[in-house]
C-alpha positions, -999 to +999 in steps of 0.1 A: -625+538-539-597+550-517-596+585-502-566+608-508-552+636-486-557+672-493-521+677-504-524+649-529-558+663-543-539+696-547-511+680-566-536+663-588-555+696-596-522+714-603-514+685-629-548+688-643-544+726-647-509+722-664-523+697-688-552+718-697-530+748-704-506+727-725-537+715-746-547+752-749-513+763-761-505+735-785-538+723-800-552+737-832-588+739-822-616+765-828-613+796-805-645+788-787-631+754-776-598+769-766-615+794-745-636+765-729-603+747-721-588+778-706-619+782-683-615+746-672-579+753-663-588+784-643-616+762-626-589+738-617-567+766-602-597+778-582-602+743-567-565+742-558-569+774-540-599+762-521-579+730-511-551+752-498-575+773-478-591+742-463-555+730-454-547+763-436-580+763-418-584+727-407-553+705-413-531+722-386-558+713-361-555+677-367-517+674-361 
């Protein structure tokens, strides 16, 4: 398994968030399931923020 950079991870998480929000908006599911999907999307957004904070804190040191 290969490692990916922080910027690649951030892009993947943004994609996951967008896909989950699309499912939330378009799927005809029970309300409880839709809320869980939205919660997962907000979790992906949180991870994206954590990756951004990591980049601000550490990635500039490595260059």
